[in-house]
C-alpha positions in Angstrom: -105.8 133.5 72.8 -102.9 135.2 74.4 -99.7 133.5 76.7 -101.4 136.4 80.1 -104.7 135.4 79.6 -104.4 132.0 81.2 -100.6 132.8 83.8 -102.5 135.5 85.2 -105.8 133.6 86.4 -103.5 131.1 87.3 -101.6 133.4 89.5 -105.1 134.6 90.8 -105.8 130.8 91.0 -102.6 130.3 92.7 -102.8 133.4 95.5 -106.2 131.9 96.4 -104.8 128.7 96.9 -101.9 130.0 99.6 -104.7 131.8 101.2 -106.6 129.0 102.4 -103.8 127.5 103.6 -103.0 129.6 105.3 -106.1 131.5 106.7 -108.5 128.7 108.0 -108.4 126.8 110.3 -109.7 123.2 109.1 -107.8 120.2 107.7 -110.8 119.9 104.9 -110.9 123.7 103.5 -106.7 123.6 103.2 -107.2 119.9 101.5 -109.4 122.0 99.4 -106.4 125.2 98.9 -103.7 122.3 98.4 -105.7 121.1 95.4 -106.2 124.8 93.9 -102.8 125.6 94.0 -102.1 122.4 91.6 -105.2 123.1 89.1 -103.6 126.2 88.7 -100.1 124.5 87.9 -102.0 122.6 85.4 -102.7 125.7 84.3 -99.9 126.9 83.4 -98.2 123.7 82.2 -100.7 123.4 79.9 -101.1 126.6 78.7 -96.9 127.0 78.3 -97.7 124.0 76.6 -100.2 125.3 73.3 -97.9 128.4 73.8 -94.5 126.8 72.8 -96.4 124.3 70.6 -96.9 126.3 68.3 -93.5 128.0 67.8 -91.5 124.7 67.5 -91.8 122.6 64.7 -92.2 119.0 66.8 -95.3 118.9 69.3 -93.9 116.5 72.6 -96.3 117.8 74.9 -94.7 117.2 77.6 -96.8 119.8 79.8 -99.8 117.8 79.2 -98.0 115.0 79.8 -97.7 116.3 83.3 -100.3 117.4 83.9 -101.8 114.0 83.6 -99.6 112.8 86.4 -100.2 115.3 89.0 -104.1 114.9 88.3 -103.3 111.2 90.2 -100.8 112.0 92.1 -104.1 114.7 93.3 -106.2 112.3 93.5 -103.7 109.7 95.8 -103.1 113.3 98.3 -106.6 114.0 98.4 -107.7 110.3 99.0 -105.5 109.4 101.3 -105.9 113.0 103.3 -109.5 113.1 103.6 -108.5 110.1 105.1 -106.0 111.3 107.6 -108.2 113.7 108.1 -111.1 111.4 108.6 -108.9 109.2 111.4 -108.5 112.1 113.9 -111.9 113.4 114.0 -112.5 110.4 114.7 -110.0 109.9 117.3 -110.0 113.4 118.5 -113.5 114.7 117.6 -112.5 117.7 115.5 -110.5 118.9 112.3 -109.5 122.7 113.7 -105.4 122.7 113.0 -104.5 124.7 115.6 -106.7 122.1 118.3 -104.4 118.9 116.8 -101.6 121.2 117.0 -102.0 122.4 120.2 -103.2 119.3 121.6 -99.3 117.5 120.3 -97.4 120.0 121.8 -99.0 120.3 125.1 -99.5 116.3 124.9 -94.8 116.6 124.2 -93.8 118.2 126.7 -95.8 116.9 129.3 -93.5 112.9 128.3 -89.9 115.4 128.4 -90.8 116.5 131.8 -91.2 112.6 133.5 -87.8 110.2 133.6 -88.5 106.6 131.6 -87.4 104.6 134.4 -90.2 105.4 136.9 -88.8 107.9 139.5 -89.8 111.3 138.6 -92.3 112.6 140.9 -96.2 111.1 139.8 -94.4 107.7 140.3 -94.0 109.3 144.0 -97.3 110.7 144.9 -98.6 107.1 143.8 -97.1 105.4 146.4 -97.7 107.6 148.4 -101.9 107.9 147.6 -101.4 103.3 147.9 
């Protein structure tokens, strides 16, 4: 088999994963798209390893070793990523990335308006109503 076939397939998989990361709103779909991108890289590593082993006299199979390492890292990443997404979903009630980002930005700007010593407008309103 020629090297162009797995290289083109890998490029298509990577572009599909990149589109999924940039266009999706759900955190689980973004994690799946990252996994698709990692699998495209794995396909490239194995294809180039096979191609280089045909031309070289000694076969080291470093591409296949890197692929196994990448698979192990991807498994750990998806386990931790899903745990974080489930924890955020339990606390906030959504896994939508845009809503989570807007909530974090709104919370951050509200904290920056209030001085740390408790003498801001919120503290004065609390004293007036008491």
